[in-house]
SERO-4910 file (N, C-alpha, C, O; in steps of 0.05 Angstrom, whole numbers):
BEGIN
 pado doro    nc1    nc2    nc3   cac1   cac2   cac3    cc1    cc2    cc3    oc1    oc2    oc3
  Unk    A     21    -22     -3      1      0     -2     19     26      2     13     47     -9
  Unk    A     38     24     17     57     46     17     71     55     -4     77     78     -9
  Unk    A     77     30    -21     96     29    -47     77     47    -67     86     63    -83
  Unk    A     53     40    -64     33     48    -87     31     79    -81     33     95   -101
  Unk    A     28     89    -58     23    117    -51     53    127    -61     53    144    -79
  Unk    A     72    120    -53     95    133    -64     97    136    -91    106    157   -101
  Unk    A     88    113   -108     93    116   -137     73    137   -145     82    156   -158
  Unk    A     44    136   -139     22    148   -151     20    177   -140     16    197   -153
  Unk    A     24    175   -112     13    205    -99     33    208    -77     27    204    -54
  Unk    A     57    216    -87     84    220    -72     79    245    -53     94    247    -34
  Unk    A     58    264    -58     55    288    -37     42    279    -14     42    296      4
  Unk    A     31    257    -10     15    249     11     32    224     28     25    216     50
  Unk    A     54    213     14     67    191     28     77    198     51     74    179     66
  Unk    A     89    218     62     97    221     89     72    220    108     77    214    131
  Unk    A     52    225    102     26    227    120     24    195    122     25    184    144
  Unk    A     20    183    101     12    152    104     34    139    120     29    127    141
  Unk    A     59    143    109     76    126    120     79    133    152     85    116    169
  Unk    A     74    159    159     70    159    188     49    147    202     49    141    226
  Unk    A     27    143    184      2    126    197      6     98    194      0     85    213
  Unk    A     18     84    172     15     60    170     44     41    169     43     16    166
  Unk    A     67     57    171     92     45    170     99     22    195    116      4    195
  Unk    A     81     30    217     87     16    244     58      0    250     37     10    242
  Unk    A     58    -26    265     33    -31    267     21    -12    292     34     -3    311
  Unk    A     -1    -10    288    -25      4    303    -34    -12    329    -42    -35    327
  Unk    A    -33     -1    352    -41    -11    370    -72    -11    381    -78      9    394
  Unk    A    -90    -29    377   -114    -24    381   -125    -43    409   -119    -66    415
  Unk    A   -139    -29    420   -148    -41    447   -175    -44    447   -188    -26    439
  Unk    A   -187    -68    457   -213    -76    461   -216    -85    487   -205   -107    491
  Unk    A   -229    -76    504   -232    -82    534   -206    -89    546   -189    -72    549
  Unk    A   -202   -114    552   -172   -118    560   -151   -132    541   -130   -143    550
  Unk    A   -158   -130    518   -145   -147    500   -129   -120    484   -139    -98    482
  Unk    A   -104   -129    474    -92   -108    460    -84   -126    432    -74   -148    433
  Unk    A    -91   -114    407    -83   -121    378    -66   -106    362    -71    -82    360
  Unk    A    -45   -115    349    -30   -105    334    -47   -104    306    -58   -125    298
  Unk    A    -48    -83    294    -61    -77    264    -40    -73    247    -26    -53    250
  Unk    A    -34    -89    229    -10    -94    212    -16    -94    181      3    -94    166
  Unk    A    -38    -93    172    -48    -98    145    -71    -82    139    -92    -82    152
  Unk    A    -65    -67    117    -87    -50    103    -93    -24    120    -82    -19    141
  Unk    A   -114     -7    105   -121     13    123   -136     10    142   -149    -11    142
  Unk    A   -139     26    164   -154     27    191   -182     32    181   -190     46    163
  Unk    A   -197     15    199   -231     19    188   -240     46    196   -232     56    218
  Unk    A   -254     57    182   -258     86    187   -244    109    179   -252    132    180
  Unk    A   -217     99    168   -199    120    157   -211    130    131   -219    115    113
  Unk    A   -212    155    130   -224    165    103   -206    161     80   -215    160     57
  Unk    A   -179    159     86   -161    154     62   -164    121     53   -153    114     32
  Unk    A   -177    103     69   -178     78     66   -184     66     38   -169     50     26
  Unk    A   -210     76     29   -214     68      3   -194     75    -21   -190     60    -40
  Unk    A   -183     99    -18   -163    109    -40   -137     94    -37   -123     89    -56
  Unk    A   -133     88    -10   -108     70    -11   -105     42    -20    -86     32    -31
  Unk    A   -133     30    -14   -137      3    -27   -139      3    -54   -128    -15    -67
  Unk    A   -155     26    -67   -155     24    -96   -130     27   -107   -124     11   -126
  Unk    A   -110     47    -98    -88     52   -103    -68     23   -107    -52     19   -126
  Unk    A    -73      8    -88    -57    -17    -86    -66    -40   -103    -52    -59   -108
  Unk    A    -92    -36   -111   -105    -60   -127   -105    -55   -156   -106    -73   -173
  Unk    A   -103    -28   -162   -104    -19   -193    -84    -30   -209    -92    -40   -230
  Unk    A    -62    -32   -205    -40    -47   -223    -50    -72   -229    -50    -80   -252
  Unk    A    -60    -86   -210    -64   -119   -217    -89   -116   -233    -93   -134   -250
  Unk    A   -106    -99   -231   -132    -97   -250   -120    -91   -276   -129   -105   -294
  Unk    A   -103    -75   -283    -92    -66   -309    -81    -91   -325    -81    -93   -349
  Unk    A    -70   -112   -306    -61   -138   -318    -77   -155   -332    -69   -172   -348
  Unk    A   -108   -149   -322   -126   -172   -327   -131   -169   -353   -129   -146   -362
  Unk    A   -138   -192   -371   -139   -197   -401   -170   -198   -408   -177   -198   -432
  Unk    A   -190   -200   -386   -217   -204   -397   -231   -178   -409   -222   -155   -405
  Unk    A   -250   -183   -423   -259   -163   -439   -276   -140   -422   -280   -117   -430
  Unk    A   -286   -152   -398   -300   -135   -379   -287   -135   -355   -287   -156   -343
  Unk    A   -275   -115   -346   -265   -110   -316   -277    -89   -306   -276    -67   -316
  Unk    A   -291    -95   -280   -304    -74   -264   -300    -79   -237   -308   -100   -227
  Unk    A   -288    -61   -223   -281    -59   -198   -292    -41   -178   -291    -17   -183
  Unk    A   -304    -49   -155   -315    -29   -139   -303    -39   -110   -311    -60    -99
  Unk    A   -285    -22   -101   -270    -30    -78   -259    -60    -77   -238    -63    -89
  Unk    A   -269    -78    -66   -260   -101    -67   -280   -125    -77   -278   -149    -69
  Unk    A   -297   -116    -95   -316   -128   -109   -306   -129   -137   -304   -107   -149
  Unk    A   -300   -149   -149   -286   -148   -176   -302   -163   -198   -310   -185   -191
  Unk    A   -309   -157   -222   -326   -168   -240   -310   -170   -266   -302   -150   -278
  Unk    A   -307   -194   -273   -292   -204   -301   -313   -218   -315   -327   -235   -305
  Unk    A   -315   -208   -342   -327   -219   -365   -311   -223   -390   -296   -207   -399
  Unk    A   -318   -248   -400   -306   -257   -424   -307   -288   -426   -322   -302   -411
  Unk    A   -291   -299   -446   -288   -326   -442   -278   -341   -419   -263   -330   -403
  Unk    A   -286   -363   -417   -274   -380   -390   -249   -384   -390   -238   -383   -368
  Unk    A   -235   -387   -413   -206   -391   -411   -193   -366   -404   -174   -367   -389
  Unk    A   -201   -344   -412   -188   -316   -406   -198   -310   -373   -184   -297   -357
  Unk    A   -219   -319   -369   -223   -309   -339   -210   -328   -318   -203   -321   -295
  Unk    A   -208   -353   -327   -190   -370   -311   -161   -363   -308   -147   -369   -288
  Unk    A   -151   -347   -330   -122   -341   -330   -121   -318   -315   -101   -313   -302
  Unk    A   -142   -301   -313   -144   -272   -299   -144   -281   -271   -130   -269   -254
  Unk    A   -161   -304   -264   -164   -314   -232   -133   -326   -224   -122   -321   -203
  Unk    A   -124   -340   -243    -93   -349   -234    -75   -326   -231    -57   -328   -213
  Unk    A    -76   -304   -246    -59   -282   -240    -64   -271   -212    -44   -267   -197
  Unk    A    -91   -264   -204    -98   -257   -181    -91   -271   -159    -85   -259   -138
  Unk    A    -91   -301   -161    -81   -319   -140    -51   -315   -136    -40   -314   -114
  Unk    A    -41   -314   -158    -11   -312   -157      6   -288   -144     30   -286   -138
  Unk    A    -13   -271   -141     -3   -247   -131    -20   -243   -100    -18   -221    -89
  Unk    A    -31   -258    -91    -43   -259    -63    -22   -253    -44    -27   -234    -28
  Unk    A      2   -266    -42     21   -261    -23     29   -233    -21     32   -222      0
  Unk    A     34   -221    -50     45   -196    -50     24   -175    -40     31   -156    -26
  Unk    A      0   -178    -48    -18   -159    -45    -32   -161    -15    -39   -141     -2
  Unk    A    -36   -186     -8    -50   -195     19    -76   -198     12    -92   -199     30
  Unk    A    -86   -199    -14   -114   -202    -18   -122   -229    -29   -110   -240    -47
  Unk    A   -143   -240    -16   -150   -265    -24   -174   -268    -37   -194   -255    -28
  Unk    A   -177   -285    -57   -204   -294    -73   -223   -308    -55   -218   -332    -49
  Unk    A   -245   -297    -45   -263   -312    -27   -284   -329    -49   -305   -320    -58
  Unk    A   -274   -352    -54   -291   -364    -74   -320   -369    -67   -336   -364    -85
  Unk    A   -326   -378    -45   -357   -381    -35   -372   -353    -40   -396   -352    -35
  Unk    A   -361   -332    -49   -377   -303    -57   -373   -303    -82   -386   -285    -93
  Unk    A   -356   -318   -100   -353   -313   -129   -373   -326   -145   -382   -348   -138
  Unk    A   -381   -313   -169   -405   -327   -183   -396   -327   -215   -382   -310   -226
  Unk    A   -408   -347   -224   -407   -353   -255   -431   -350   -268   -450   -365   -263
  Unk    A   -431   -331   -285   -458   -325   -295   -453   -337   -324   -433   -330   -337
  Unk    A   -470   -353   -333   -469   -369   -363   -496   -371   -377   -516   -372   -362
  Unk    A   -498   -371   -396   -524   -386   -409   -524   -414   -410   -544   -428   -405
  Unk    A   -501   -421   -417   -496   -455   -420   -481   -463   -397   -478   -448   -377
  Unk    A   -472   -484   -398   -452   -495   -384   -425   -492   -389   -415   -498   -410
  Unk    A   -411   -484   -369   -382   -475   -371   -365   -503   -364   -368   -519   -345
  Unk    A   -349   -504   -382   -331   -531   -373   -316   -523   -348   -304   -502   -344
  Unk    A   -319   -544   -331   -309   -543   -303   -274   -537   -302   -256   -550   -313
  Unk    A   -272   -517   -288   -243   -512   -289   -231   -509   -258   -247   -500   -242
  Unk    A   -208   -514   -251   -201   -512   -222   -203   -487   -213   -206   -484   -189
  Unk    A   -201   -470   -228   -201   -441   -220   -230   -435   -209   -232   -416   -193
  Unk    A   -250   -449   -216   -274   -441   -215   -286   -459   -186   -309   -454   -177
  Unk    A   -272   -475   -176   -277   -494   -152   -291   -475   -133   -280   -453   -130
  Unk    A   -313   -481   -119   -329   -469   -101   -347   -444   -110   -362   -431    -95
  Unk    A   -344   -439   -136   -357   -414   -142   -386   -422   -149   -391   -445   -155
  Unk    A   -405   -401   -146   -430   -405   -152   -438   -404   -177   -428   -385   -190
  Unk    A   -453   -419   -189   -459   -420   -216   -494   -409   -221   -514   -418   -211
  Unk    A   -491   -391   -236   -518   -374   -238   -527   -376   -270   -512   -378   -289
  Unk    A   -555   -374   -272   -572   -368   -298   -566   -336   -304   -561   -322   -284
  Unk    A   -567   -326   -328   -563   -300   -327   -591   -287   -314   -588   -266   -302
  Unk    A   -612   -297   -315   -639   -289   -302   -638   -286   -272   -655   -273   -260
  Unk    A   -617   -298   -261   -616   -300   -230   -594   -280   -222   -590   -276   -198
  Unk    A   -578   -266   -240   -554   -249   -236   -560   -223   -225   -579   -210   -235
  Unk    A   -546   -213   -206   -542   -186   -201   -513   -178   -201   -493   -192   -198
  Unk    A   -514   -149   -204   -487   -135   -199   -491   -109   -178   -510    -93   -182
  Unk    A   -476   -108   -160   -483    -87   -138   -515    -85   -133   -527    -64   -130
  Unk    A   -524   -107   -135   -552   -114   -119   -575   -103   -145   -598    -97   -139
  Unk    A   -566   -102   -170   -582    -89   -189   -584   -119   -209   -565   -134   -215
  Unk    A   -610   -123   -217   -611   -150   -238   -594   -141   -264   -592   -118   -272
  Unk    A   -585   -159   -273   -563   -154   -302   -586   -163   -327   -585   -149   -347
  Unk    A   -605   -183   -327   -619   -190   -349   -648   -190   -338   -653   -190   -314
  Unk    A   -664   -190   -357   -696   -195   -353   -699   -221   -345   -684   -239   -353
  Unk    A   -720   -226   -329   -726   -255   -315   -733   -250   -287   -739   -229   -276
  Unk    A   -732   -276   -277   -740   -276   -246   -729   -253   -228   -744   -240   -213
  Unk    A   -708   -252   -230   -689   -229   -214   -701   -207   -214   -710   -196   -193
  Unk    A   -703   -196   -242   -713   -170   -249   -740   -165   -243   -746   -143   -236
  Unk    A   -762   -184   -244   -789   -186   -234   -786   -182   -206   -797   -162   -198
  Unk    A   -775   -196   -191   -777   -192   -164   -763   -169   -152   -767   -162   -128
  Unk    A   -746   -159   -167   -737   -131   -159   -759   -107   -165   -765    -90   -149
  Unk    A   -770   -110   -189   -790    -88   -195   -811    -94   -175   -817    -74   -162
  Unk    A   -823   -118   -168   -845   -119   -152   -838   -105   -128   -855    -90   -117
  Unk    A   -814   -109   -118   -806    -99    -89   -804    -70    -92   -812    -55    -75
  Unk    A   -792    -62   -112   -791    -31   -115   -824    -14   -117   -832      6   -107
  Unk    A   -834    -31   -131   -867    -22   -131   -878    -18   -104   -890      1    -96
  Unk    A   -873    -43    -91   -888    -43    -62   -877    -21    -47   -893     -8    -34
  Unk    A   -852    -13    -46   -840      8    -29   -852     31    -40   -862     47    -24
  Unk    A   -853     38    -68   -867     64    -75   -900     62    -67   -911     83    -59
  Unk    A   -912     43    -69   -940     41    -63   -942     51    -27   -959     67    -18
  Unk    A   -920     37    -10   -921     49     16   -916     76     20   -927     88     39
  Unk    A   -901     87      5   -894    116      4   -916    131     -3   -922    152      9
  Unk    A   -930    121    -24   -949    141    -30   -974    136    -12   -991    154    -12
  Unk    A   -978    116      1   -996    112     21   -994    129     46  -1014    138     58
  Unk    A   -970    133     52   -964    146     78   -962    177     69   -963    195     87
  Unk    A   -960    183     47   -958    213     36   -992    223     36   -998    245     46
  Unk    A  -1009    208     25  -1033    217     16  -1050    207     40  -1068    223     45
  Unk    A  -1051    187     55  -1071    180     70  -1065    181    100  -1082    174    116
  Unk    A  -1039    191    107  -1032    195    136  -1012    222    136   -989    222    143
  Unk    A  -1029    246    126  -1016    273    125  -1006    277    154  -1019    267    172
  Unk    A   -985    290    159   -974    302    182   -992    320    195  -1004    338    184
  Unk    A   -994    314    221  -1011    335    236  -1002    360    240   -978    366    245
  Unk    A  -1025    381    240  -1014    409    245  -1013    416    275  -1031    408    290
  Unk    A   -992    430    283   -992    444    311   -998    467    315   -997    475    338
***
């Protein structure tokens, strides 16, 4: 993280070095914990420090679609290319300290995807079941459910606006 800051934003390197070059001492009740990896929870610089650190690895990906939002990454393209990109990310785990959580990873495919070891423990979804950042990606069951839920919320809001006007004091 500090190497990324030094390379990309050297003007804030000294501040970040002061904040992160030594383990931080965290206290919880009678326990003492040394925080030695990544930005501190709640640090306003945390998101940019994380993104600066992961960005060079994202630039190395070969998939046609590469979308990242903080620690959520979406890769889209042929299965062989996605498998190679996953291998690249896993090959950098020791250096970056980041690990793929396969139990949260999804494969979205119209047909069957030849099983590759890179996809072990991934969740396989049909396109009509898929979401990205909680938004449905395709028409189908997930889209219908999402629209029905939003309509119900809207109806509740309208009912409370017109049927239960605020009292005047």
